[in-house]
VMD Tcl script that builds the backbone (N, CA, C; Angstrom):
set m [mol new atoms 447]
animate dup $m
set s [atomselect $m all]
$s set {name element resname resid chain x y z} {
  {N N MET 1 A -16.285 -1.923 11.267}
  {CA C MET 1 A -15.134 -0.944 11.298}
  {C C MET 1 A -14.286 -1.310 12.354}
  {N N LYS 2 A -12.730 -2.145 12.673}
  {CA C LYS 2 A -12.150 -2.712 13.629}
  {C C LYS 2 A -11.287 -2.233 14.424}
  {N N TYR 3 A -10.891 -1.551 13.712}
  {CA C TYR 3 A -9.875 -0.146 13.934}
  {C C TYR 3 A -9.947 1.588 13.568}
  {N N LYS 4 A -9.686 2.300 14.391}
  {CA C LYS 4 A -9.804 3.694 13.927}
  {C C LYS 4 A -8.529 4.220 13.085}
  {N N ASN 5 A -7.521 3.757 12.749}
  {CA C ASN 5 A -6.419 4.619 11.946}
  {C C ASN 5 A -5.678 2.946 11.511}
  {N N VAL 6 A -5.755 3.056 10.505}
  {CA C VAL 6 A -5.491 1.693 9.479}
  {C C VAL 6 A -4.311 2.566 8.528}
  {N N ALA 7 A -3.098 1.837 8.401}
  {CA C ALA 7 A -1.896 2.445 7.381}
  {C C ALA 7 A -1.717 1.516 6.428}
  {N N VAL 8 A -1.400 1.793 5.077}
  {CA C VAL 8 A -1.246 0.542 4.090}
  {C C VAL 8 A -0.025 1.847 3.351}
  {N N GLY 9 A 1.019 0.671 2.517}
  {CA C GLY 9 A 1.604 1.892 1.666}
  {C C GLY 9 A 2.207 1.171 0.756}
  {N N GLY 10 A 2.849 1.954 -0.407}
  {CA C GLY 10 A 3.203 1.131 -2.116}
  {C C GLY 10 A 3.252 2.672 -2.587}
  {N N THR 11 A 3.863 1.601 -3.888}
  {CA C THR 11 A 4.566 2.641 -5.146}
  {C C THR 11 A 3.466 2.906 -5.720}
  {N N PHE 12 A 2.453 2.010 -5.892}
  {CA C PHE 12 A 1.181 2.373 -6.489}
  {C C PHE 12 A 1.492 2.741 -7.599}
  {N N ASP 13 A 2.926 1.709 -8.883}
  {CA C ASP 13 A 2.735 2.362 -9.763}
  {C C ASP 13 A 1.885 1.284 -10.657}
  {N N ASN 14 A 1.604 1.857 -12.046}
  {CA C ASN 14 A 1.059 0.906 -12.703}
  {C C ASN 14 A -0.759 0.668 -12.003}
  {N N PHE 15 A -1.604 1.435 -11.612}
  {CA C PHE 15 A -2.401 0.884 -10.426}
  {C C PHE 15 A -3.415 0.049 -10.875}
  {N N HIS 16 A -3.165 -1.503 -10.270}
  {CA C HIS 16 A -3.602 -2.389 -10.552}
  {C C HIS 16 A -5.180 -3.167 -9.786}
  {N N LYS 17 A -5.410 -4.153 -9.920}
  {CA C LYS 17 A -6.423 -4.933 -9.125}
  {C C LYS 17 A -5.889 -5.258 -7.698}
  {N N GLY 18 A -4.517 -5.542 -7.706}
  {CA C GLY 18 A -3.725 -5.728 -6.454}
  {C C GLY 18 A -3.538 -4.739 -5.391}
  {N N HIS 19 A -3.508 -3.367 -6.145}
  {CA C HIS 19 A -3.640 -2.396 -4.913}
  {C C HIS 19 A -5.077 -2.185 -4.960}
  {N N GLU 20 A -5.926 -2.304 -5.198}
  {CA C GLU 20 A -7.551 -2.201 -5.084}
  {C C GLU 20 A -7.989 -2.905 -3.833}
  {N N LYS 21 A -7.497 -4.700 -3.906}
  {CA C LYS 21 A -7.720 -5.210 -2.624}
  {C C LYS 21 A -6.630 -5.139 -1.675}
  {N N LEU 22 A -5.586 -4.192 -1.757}
  {CA C LEU 22 A -5.109 -4.048 -0.772}
  {C C LEU 22 A -5.778 -2.919 0.083}
  {N N LEU 23 A -5.896 -1.885 -0.766}
  {CA C LEU 23 A -7.030 -0.564 -0.280}
  {C C LEU 23 A -7.871 -1.057 0.351}
  {N N ASP 24 A -9.053 -1.736 -0.399}
  {CA C ASP 24 A -10.361 -1.948 -0.227}
  {C C ASP 24 A -10.165 -3.182 1.325}
  {N N GLU 25 A -9.000 -3.878 1.392}
  {CA C GLU 25 A -9.379 -4.457 2.681}
  {C C GLU 25 A -8.910 -3.536 3.945}
  {N N ALA 26 A -8.137 -2.498 3.625}
  {CA C ALA 26 A -8.079 -1.098 4.372}
  {C C ALA 26 A -8.714 -0.641 5.140}
  {N N PHE 27 A -9.684 0.057 4.046}
  {CA C PHE 27 A -11.281 0.906 4.155}
  {C C PHE 27 A -12.317 -0.658 4.984}
  {N N ALA 28 A -12.411 -1.932 4.664}
  {CA C ALA 28 A -13.111 -2.757 5.241}
  {C C ALA 28 A -12.944 -2.551 7.240}
  {N N ILE 29 A -11.702 -2.541 7.314}
  {CA C ILE 29 A -11.137 -2.971 8.792}
  {C C ILE 29 A -10.573 -1.264 9.277}
  {N N GLY 30 A -10.744 -0.573 8.601}
  {CA C GLY 30 A -10.592 0.926 9.428}
  {C C GLY 30 A -11.335 2.125 9.463}
  {N N GLN 31 A -11.784 2.628 10.301}
  {CA C GLN 31 A -12.069 3.667 10.479}
  {C C GLN 31 A -11.660 4.781 8.974}
  {N N ASN 32 A -10.181 5.184 9.544}
  {CA C ASN 32 A -9.633 6.270 8.430}
  {C C ASN 32 A -8.492 5.329 8.310}
  {N N VAL 33 A -7.941 5.848 6.890}
  {CA C VAL 33 A -7.310 5.370 6.269}
  {C C VAL 33 A -6.194 6.189 6.074}
  {N N LEU 34 A -4.433 6.015 6.801}
  {CA C LEU 34 A -3.488 6.387 5.862}
  {C C LEU 34 A -2.815 5.862 4.859}
  {N N ILE 35 A -2.701 6.268 3.491}
  {CA C ILE 35 A -1.743 5.685 2.799}
  {C C ILE 35 A -0.684 6.550 2.297}
  {N N GLY 36 A 0.153 5.544 2.103}
  {CA C GLY 36 A 1.352 6.550 1.895}
  {C C GLY 36 A 2.070 6.023 0.480}
  {N N VAL 37 A 2.613 6.816 -0.392}
  {CA C VAL 37 A 2.758 6.357 -1.888}
  {C C VAL 37 A 4.111 7.027 -2.049}
  {N N THR 38 A 5.384 6.080 -1.783}
  {CA C THR 38 A 6.509 6.104 -2.241}
  {C C THR 38 A 7.234 7.406 -3.096}
  {N N SER 39 A 7.842 8.450 -2.675}
  {CA C SER 39 A 8.227 9.397 -3.149}
  {C C SER 39 A 9.159 9.098 -4.734}
  {N N ASP 40 A 9.326 10.010 -5.210}
  {CA C ASP 40 A 10.260 10.155 -6.554}
  {C C ASP 40 A 11.783 9.417 -5.997}
  {N N GLU 41 A 12.006 9.728 -5.036}
  {CA C GLU 41 A 12.984 9.454 -4.450}
  {C C GLU 41 A 13.677 8.388 -4.114}
  {N N PHE 42 A 12.556 7.859 -3.258}
  {CA C PHE 42 A 12.539 6.645 -2.458}
  {C C PHE 42 A 11.826 5.658 -3.011}
  {N N GLY 43 A 10.377 5.934 -4.387}
  {CA C GLY 43 A 10.219 5.212 -5.179}
  {C C GLY 43 A 11.338 4.562 -6.466}
  {N N GLY 44 A 11.441 5.823 -6.972}
  {CA C GLY 44 A 12.725 5.864 -7.956}
  {C C GLY 44 A 13.607 4.226 -7.685}
  {N N GLU 45 A 14.023 3.852 -6.408}
  {CA C GLU 45 A 14.785 2.523 -6.030}
  {C C GLU 45 A 14.528 0.932 -7.000}
  {N N LYS 46 A 13.016 1.417 -7.198}
  {CA C LYS 46 A 12.528 0.493 -7.735}
  {C C LYS 46 A 12.606 0.375 -9.450}
  {N N GLY 47 A 12.986 0.804 -10.125}
  {CA C GLY 47 A 13.566 1.117 -11.399}
  {C C GLY 47 A 12.877 2.585 -11.653}
  {N N ASP 48 A 12.208 1.845 -12.933}
  {CA C ASP 48 A 11.330 2.905 -14.186}
  {C C ASP 48 A 10.071 3.229 -13.731}
  {N N ILE 49 A 9.572 3.651 -12.961}
  {CA C ILE 49 A 8.177 3.884 -12.827}
  {C C ILE 49 A 7.858 5.604 -12.501}
  {N N ASP 50 A 6.350 5.426 -12.609}
  {CA C ASP 50 A 5.952 6.943 -12.920}
  {C C ASP 50 A 6.011 8.061 -11.760}
  {N N PRO 51 A 6.065 9.319 -12.344}
  {CA C PRO 51 A 6.289 10.016 -10.958}
  {C C PRO 51 A 5.121 10.548 -10.142}
  {N N CYS 52 A 5.661 10.495 -9.176}
  {CA C CYS 52 A 4.745 10.421 -7.460}
  {C C CYS 52 A 3.551 10.929 -7.400}
  {N N ALA 53 A 3.252 12.430 -8.663}
  {CA C ALA 53 A 2.191 12.941 -9.099}
  {C C ALA 53 A 1.408 12.144 -9.642}
  {N N LYS 54 A 1.835 11.267 -10.565}
  {CA C LYS 54 A 0.442 10.891 -11.391}
  {C C LYS 54 A 0.189 9.840 -10.985}
  {N N ARG 55 A 1.294 8.956 -9.916}
  {CA C ARG 55 A 0.982 7.929 -9.272}
  {C C ARG 55 A -0.515 7.869 -8.241}
  {N N ILE 56 A -0.229 9.584 -7.748}
  {CA C ILE 56 A -1.359 9.720 -6.948}
  {C C ILE 56 A -2.599 10.062 -7.075}
  {N N SER 57 A -2.231 10.589 -8.489}
  {CA C SER 57 A -3.695 11.145 -9.157}
  {C C SER 57 A -4.130 9.717 -9.416}
  {N N LYS 58 A -3.892 8.599 -10.109}
  {CA C LYS 58 A -4.527 7.219 -10.319}
  {C C LYS 58 A -5.041 6.969 -8.567}
  {N N LEU 59 A -4.259 6.753 -8.098}
  {CA C LEU 59 A -4.714 6.407 -6.936}
  {C C LEU 59 A -5.865 7.232 -5.760}
  {N N GLU 60 A -6.269 8.583 -5.821}
  {CA C GLU 60 A -7.215 9.454 -5.918}
  {C C GLU 60 A -8.227 9.095 -6.939}
  {N N GLU 61 A -7.896 8.448 -7.902}
  {CA C GLU 61 A -9.443 8.538 -8.618}
  {C C GLU 61 A -10.038 7.344 -8.590}
  {N N PHE 62 A -9.439 6.555 -7.629}
  {CA C PHE 62 A -9.706 4.951 -6.821}
  {C C PHE 62 A -10.632 5.218 -5.907}
  {N N LEU 63 A -10.201 6.229 -5.250}
  {CA C LEU 63 A -10.741 6.925 -3.772}
  {C C LEU 63 A -11.723 7.236 -3.661}
  {N N GLN 64 A -11.841 8.005 -4.511}
  {CA C GLN 64 A -13.233 8.918 -4.935}
  {C C GLN 64 A -14.491 7.883 -3.951}
  {N N LYS 65 A -14.493 6.600 -3.868}
  {CA C LYS 65 A -15.449 6.474 -3.633}
  {C C LYS 65 A -15.466 5.861 -2.255}
  {N N PHE 66 A -14.484 6.299 -1.294}
  {CA C PHE 66 A -14.530 6.343 -0.024}
  {C C PHE 66 A -14.375 7.941 0.960}
  {N N LYS 67 A -14.922 8.977 0.285}
  {CA C LYS 67 A -15.073 10.567 0.183}
  {C C LYS 67 A -13.992 10.467 1.357}
  {N N SER 68 A -14.096 11.080 2.448}
  {CA C SER 68 A -12.786 11.859 3.002}
  {C C SER 68 A -12.190 10.859 4.269}
  {N N ARG 69 A -11.953 9.368 4.283}
  {CA C ARG 69 A -11.975 8.731 5.725}
  {C C ARG 69 A -10.367 8.563 5.205}
  {N N TYR 70 A -9.802 9.305 3.885}
  {CA C TYR 70 A -8.189 8.620 4.222}
  {C C TYR 70 A -7.471 10.071 4.004}
  {N N ILE 71 A -5.949 9.555 4.443}
  {CA C ILE 71 A -5.358 10.736 4.210}
  {C C ILE 71 A -4.120 9.965 3.139}
  {N N VAL 72 A -3.524 11.088 2.216}
  {CA C VAL 72 A -2.163 10.163 1.241}
  {C C VAL 72 A -1.311 10.891 1.438}
  {N N LYS 73 A -0.140 10.643 1.847}
  {CA C LYS 73 A 1.207 10.953 2.311}
  {C C LYS 73 A 2.069 10.423 0.880}
  {N N ARG 74 A 3.867 11.504 0.796}
  {CA C ARG 74 A 4.570 10.819 0.716}
  {C C ARG 74 A 5.079 10.143 1.824}
  {N N LEU 75 A 5.893 8.928 1.102}
  {CA C LEU 75 A 7.287 8.673 1.829}
  {C C LEU 75 A 8.324 8.878 1.212}
  {N N GLU 76 A 8.958 8.932 2.358}
  {CA C GLU 76 A 10.440 9.692 2.023}
  {C C GLU 76 A 11.541 7.942 2.170}
  {N N GLU 77 A 11.101 7.279 2.936}
  {CA C GLU 77 A 11.452 5.722 3.272}
  {C C GLU 77 A 10.356 4.957 3.502}
  {N N PRO 78 A 10.941 3.719 4.338}
  {CA C PRO 78 A 10.209 2.205 4.335}
  {C C PRO 78 A 8.973 2.715 5.186}
  {N N TYR 79 A 9.256 3.598 6.095}
  {CA C TYR 79 A 8.255 3.203 7.630}
  {C C TYR 79 A 7.192 4.181 7.357}
  {N N GLY 80 A 7.676 5.289 7.053}
  {CA C GLY 80 A 6.420 6.755 7.251}
  {C C GLY 80 A 6.128 6.982 8.963}
  {N N PRO 81 A 4.868 7.310 9.024}
  {CA C PRO 81 A 4.788 7.926 10.557}
  {C C PRO 81 A 4.361 6.707 11.489}
  {N N THR 82 A 4.473 5.212 10.792}
  {CA C THR 82 A 3.771 3.913 11.529}
  {C C THR 82 A 4.551 3.960 12.653}
  {N N ILE 83 A 6.225 4.886 12.760}
  {CA C ILE 83 A 7.055 4.325 13.565}
  {C C ILE 83 A 6.484 5.488 14.753}
  {N N TYR 84 A 6.032 6.197 14.579}
  {CA C TYR 84 A 6.412 7.369 15.454}
  {C C TYR 84 A 4.503 8.275 15.942}
  {N N ASP 85 A 3.713 7.309 14.882}
  {CA C ASP 85 A 2.116 7.775 15.534}
  {C C ASP 85 A 1.490 6.813 15.973}
  {N N PRO 86 A 1.355 6.992 17.390}
  {CA C PRO 86 A 1.038 5.816 18.083}
  {C C PRO 86 A -0.806 5.878 17.951}
  {N N GLU 87 A -1.486 6.746 17.359}
  {CA C GLU 87 A -2.941 6.583 16.845}
  {C C GLU 87 A -2.867 5.466 15.975}
  {N N ILE 88 A -2.011 5.087 15.314}
  {CA C ILE 88 A -2.433 4.084 14.408}
  {C C ILE 88 A -2.388 2.687 14.919}
  {N N ASP 89 A -3.171 1.877 14.054}
  {CA C ASP 89 A -3.204 0.587 15.382}
  {C C ASP 89 A -3.104 -0.468 14.465}
  {N N ALA 90 A -3.478 -0.045 12.738}
  {CA C ALA 90 A -3.074 -1.618 12.543}
  {C C ALA 90 A -2.681 -1.285 10.995}
  {N N ILE 91 A -2.061 -2.353 10.038}
  {CA C ILE 91 A -1.451 -1.998 8.938}
  {C C ILE 91 A -1.579 -3.228 7.507}
  {N N VAL 92 A -1.735 -2.904 6.509}
  {CA C VAL 92 A -2.778 -4.090 6.002}
  {C C VAL 92 A -1.146 -3.755 4.953}
  {N N VAL 93 A -0.705 -5.111 4.402}
  {CA C VAL 93 A 0.350 -5.287 3.703}
  {C C VAL 93 A 0.244 -6.987 2.601}
  {N N SER 94 A 0.684 -6.619 1.459}
  {CA C SER 94 A 0.850 -8.025 0.725}
  {C C SER 94 A 2.000 -9.348 1.559}
  {N N ARG 95 A 2.144 -9.747 0.972}
  {CA C ARG 95 A 3.073 -10.850 1.617}
  {C C ARG 95 A 4.512 -10.531 0.864}
  {N N GLU 96 A 4.189 -9.742 -0.123}
  {CA C GLU 96 A 5.622 -9.287 -0.333}
  {C C GLU 96 A 6.131 -8.486 0.517}
  {N N THR 97 A 5.523 -6.924 0.927}
  {CA C THR 97 A 5.690 -6.221 2.050}
  {C C THR 97 A 5.644 -7.059 3.362}
  {N N LYS 98 A 5.367 -7.812 3.874}
  {CA C LYS 98 A 4.934 -8.369 5.153}
  {C C LYS 98 A 5.921 -8.263 6.178}
  {N N PRO 99 A 7.758 -8.460 5.577}
  {CA C PRO 99 A 8.402 -8.370 6.174}
  {C C PRO 99 A 9.000 -6.871 7.129}
  {N N THR 100 A 8.504 -5.722 5.759}
  {CA C THR 100 A 8.549 -4.476 6.399}
  {C C THR 100 A 7.061 -4.074 7.401}
  {N N ALA 101 A 6.649 -4.831 7.821}
  {CA C ALA 101 A 5.092 -4.605 8.605}
  {C C ALA 101 A 6.075 -4.923 10.167}
  {N N ASP 102 A 6.555 -6.357 9.790}
  {CA C ASP 102 A 7.352 -6.730 11.452}
  {C C ASP 102 A 8.390 -6.122 11.434}
  {N N LYS 103 A 9.353 -5.070 10.853}
  {CA C LYS 103 A 10.105 -4.434 11.218}
  {C C LYS 103 A 9.649 -2.989 11.775}
  {N N ILE 104 A 8.533 -2.665 11.175}
  {CA C ILE 104 A 7.760 -1.433 12.039}
  {C C ILE 104 A 7.450 -2.002 13.302}
  {N N ASN 105 A 7.280 -3.276 13.405}
  {CA C ASN 105 A 6.383 -3.535 14.947}
  {C C ASN 105 A 7.825 -3.510 15.961}
  {N N GLU 106 A 9.021 -4.202 15.273}
  {CA C GLU 106 A 10.205 -4.082 16.177}
  {C C GLU 106 A 10.701 -2.837 16.517}
  {N N ILE 107 A 10.619 -1.766 15.475}
  {CA C ILE 107 A 10.606 -0.664 15.939}
  {C C ILE 107 A 9.979 -0.135 17.310}
  {N N ARG 108 A 8.557 -0.064 16.968}
  {CA C ARG 108 A 7.821 0.507 17.454}
  {C C ARG 108 A 7.623 -0.155 19.207}
  {N N LYS 109 A 8.110 -1.576 19.103}
  {CA C LYS 109 A 8.238 -2.442 20.529}
  {C C LYS 109 A 9.426 -1.960 21.435}
  {N N GLU 110 A 10.413 -1.418 20.172}
  {CA C GLU 110 A 11.836 -0.450 20.993}
  {C C GLU 110 A 11.273 0.744 21.693}
  {N N LYS 111 A 10.069 1.407 20.923}
  {CA C LYS 111 A 10.235 2.510 21.490}
  {C C LYS 111 A 8.754 2.628 22.509}
  {N N GLY 112 A 8.717 1.227 22.650}
  {CA C GLY 112 A 7.650 1.333 24.000}
  {C C GLY 112 A 6.248 1.389 23.831}
  {N N MET 113 A 6.206 1.126 22.146}
  {CA C MET 113 A 4.774 1.638 21.505}
  {C C MET 113 A 4.123 0.314 21.455}
  {N N GLU 114 A 2.560 0.374 21.405}
  {CA C GLU 114 A 1.968 -0.434 20.996}
  {C C GLU 114 A 2.309 -1.304 19.738}
  {N N PRO 115 A 2.186 -2.946 18.761}
  {CA C PRO 115 A 3.092 -3.495 18.037}
  {C C PRO 115 A 1.164 -2.796 17.650}
  {N N LEU 116 A 1.442 -2.702 15.872}
  {CA C LEU 116 A 0.411 -2.327 14.681}
  {C C LEU 116 A -0.185 -4.014 14.789}
  {N N GLU 117 A -1.538 -4.145 14.486}
  {CA C GLU 117 A -1.881 -4.939 14.126}
  {C C GLU 117 A -1.792 -5.596 12.621}
  {N N ILE 118 A -1.614 -6.899 12.207}
  {CA C ILE 118 A -0.881 -6.808 10.760}
  {C C ILE 118 A -1.640 -7.778 9.802}
  {N N PHE 119 A -2.150 -6.950 8.847}
  {CA C PHE 119 A -3.129 -7.961 8.237}
  {C C PHE 119 A -2.389 -7.952 6.493}
  {N N THR 120 A -2.110 -9.232 6.169}
  {CA C THR 120 A -1.637 -9.793 5.450}
  {C C THR 120 A -2.827 -10.403 4.015}
  {N N ILE 121 A -2.376 -9.338 3.084}
  {CA C ILE 121 A -3.284 -9.857 2.122}
  {C C ILE 121 A -2.850 -10.919 0.840}
  {N N ASP 122 A -3.577 -11.862 -0.086}
  {CA C ASP 122 A -2.860 -12.703 -0.989}
  {C C ASP 122 A -2.511 -11.890 -1.641}
  {N N TRP 123 A -2.131 -11.985 -3.117}
  {CA C TRP 123 A -1.570 -12.036 -4.066}
  {C C TRP 123 A -3.292 -12.329 -5.044}
  {N N VAL 124 A -3.011 -11.488 -6.254}
  {CA C VAL 124 A -4.244 -10.923 -6.918}
  {C C VAL 124 A -4.133 -12.045 -7.920}
  {N N LEU 125 A -3.996 -12.848 -8.810}
  {CA C LEU 125 A -3.642 -13.604 -9.562}
  {C C LEU 125 A -4.290 -13.115 -11.014}
  {N N ALA 126 A -3.058 -13.112 -12.520}
  {CA C ALA 126 A -3.307 -12.778 -13.234}
  {C C ALA 126 A -4.141 -14.055 -14.021}
  {N N ASP 127 A -4.356 -14.222 -15.116}
  {CA C ASP 127 A -5.183 -14.827 -16.095}
  {C C ASP 127 A -4.066 -16.505 -16.184}
  {N N ASP 128 A -2.716 -16.272 -15.983}
  {CA C ASP 128 A -2.197 -17.213 -16.027}
  {C C ASP 128 A -1.613 -17.904 -14.741}
  {N N GLY 129 A -2.207 -17.218 -14.001}
  {CA C GLY 129 A -2.040 -17.799 -12.446}
  {C C GLY 129 A -0.968 -17.044 -11.908}
  {N N LYS 130 A -0.005 -16.159 -11.888}
  {CA C LYS 130 A 0.910 -15.521 -11.386}
  {C C LYS 130 A 0.260 -14.174 -11.064}
  {N N PRO 131 A 1.017 -13.653 -10.000}
  {CA C PRO 131 A 0.698 -12.393 -9.309}
  {C C PRO 131 A 0.794 -11.037 -10.186}
  {N N VAL 132 A -0.435 -10.331 -10.202}
  {CA C VAL 132 A -0.444 -9.437 -10.917}
  {C C VAL 132 A 0.209 -8.444 -10.728}
  {N N SER 133 A 1.302 -7.539 -10.938}
  {CA C SER 133 A 2.331 -6.973 -10.397}
  {C C SER 133 A 2.413 -5.676 -11.792}
  {N N SER 134 A 2.866 -4.407 -10.704}
  {CA C SER 134 A 3.347 -3.111 -11.892}
  {C C SER 134 A 4.206 -3.907 -12.671}
  {N N SER 135 A 5.641 -4.318 -12.013}
  {CA C SER 135 A 6.549 -4.501 -12.921}
  {C C SER 135 A 5.529 -5.623 -14.722}
  {N N ARG 136 A 5.235 -6.555 -13.915}
  {CA C ARG 136 A 4.641 -7.257 -15.304}
  {C C ARG 136 A 3.564 -6.242 -16.240}
  {N N ILE 137 A 2.772 -5.326 -15.809}
  {CA C ILE 137 A 2.314 -4.808 -16.697}
  {C C ILE 137 A 3.142 -3.688 -17.274}
  {N N ARG 138 A 4.255 -3.420 -16.650}
  {CA C ARG 138 A 5.273 -2.101 -17.384}
  {C C ARG 138 A 5.607 -3.118 -18.118}
  {N N ASN 139 A 5.911 -4.700 -18.232}
  {CA C ASN 139 A 6.603 -5.258 -19.288}
  {C C ASN 139 A 5.611 -5.487 -20.342}
  {N N GLY 140 A 4.545 -5.355 -20.485}
  {CA C GLY 140 A 3.603 -5.675 -21.062}
  {C C GLY 140 A 2.918 -6.978 -21.268}
  {N N GLU 141 A 3.466 -7.882 -20.249}
  {CA C GLU 141 A 2.553 -9.247 -20.398}
  {C C GLU 141 A 1.055 -9.368 -19.901}
  {N N ILE 142 A 0.600 -8.008 -18.845}
  {CA C ILE 142 A -0.659 -7.852 -18.703}
  {C C ILE 142 A -0.736 -6.683 -18.728}
  {N N ASP 143 A -2.331 -6.383 -18.383}
  {CA C ASP 143 A -3.062 -5.320 -18.489}
  {C C ASP 143 A -3.279 -5.276 -17.300}
  {N N ARG 144 A -3.605 -4.342 -16.381}
  {CA C ARG 144 A -3.846 -3.939 -14.601}
  {C C ARG 144 A -4.837 -5.044 -14.284}
  {N N ASP 145 A -5.737 -5.335 -15.056}
  {CA C ASP 145 A -6.884 -6.345 -14.563}
  {C C ASP 145 A -6.519 -7.714 -14.450}
  {N N GLY 146 A -5.128 -8.170 -15.322}
  {CA C GLY 146 A -4.509 -9.058 -14.652}
  {C C GLY 146 A -4.832 -10.101 -16.339}
  {N N LYS 147 A -4.981 -9.615 -17.020}
  {CA C LYS 147 A -5.372 -10.617 -18.891}
  {C C LYS 147 A -3.912 -10.279 -19.302}
  {N N VAL 148 A -3.687 -11.413 -20.091}
  {CA C VAL 148 A -2.459 -11.657 -20.401}
  {C C VAL 148 A -2.295 -10.964 -22.186}
  {N N ILE 149 A -1.298 -10.173 -22.041}
  {CA C ILE 149 A -1.220 -9.320 -23.287}
  {C C ILE 149 A -0.674 -10.703 -24.777}
}
mol reanalyze $m
mol bondsrecalc $m
mol representation Tube
mol addrep $m
């Protein structure tokens, strides 16, 4: 484990294989992982998603294997504690959310903070070769494992 505190964030709606890959990477490189989950208000901007409490509950089921190496917090805006906590030293993002990580580093630099090391993971592809996503699951195209329905 190369980093003491790694951040990862998301809506984590329809918890799926892509979410697992993102989290597995965070735990592989970090001693402690701070997981931000978008609140109902902030996450609601994405459309029809499950309530935050339900999304956190599904996430916690997966996280049990990592014991107590993590903290889950609700996110009310895109950056969470990454723009003010100097103890966070890395962030894991998907290609889709890489621009947010770049913006976080811009803000950190403006504040005189060290930039985060950014790790970008590739999408997990469904059986049809397209990315697994919460919206595709919600639309009934695929299941959480990427199998076409």
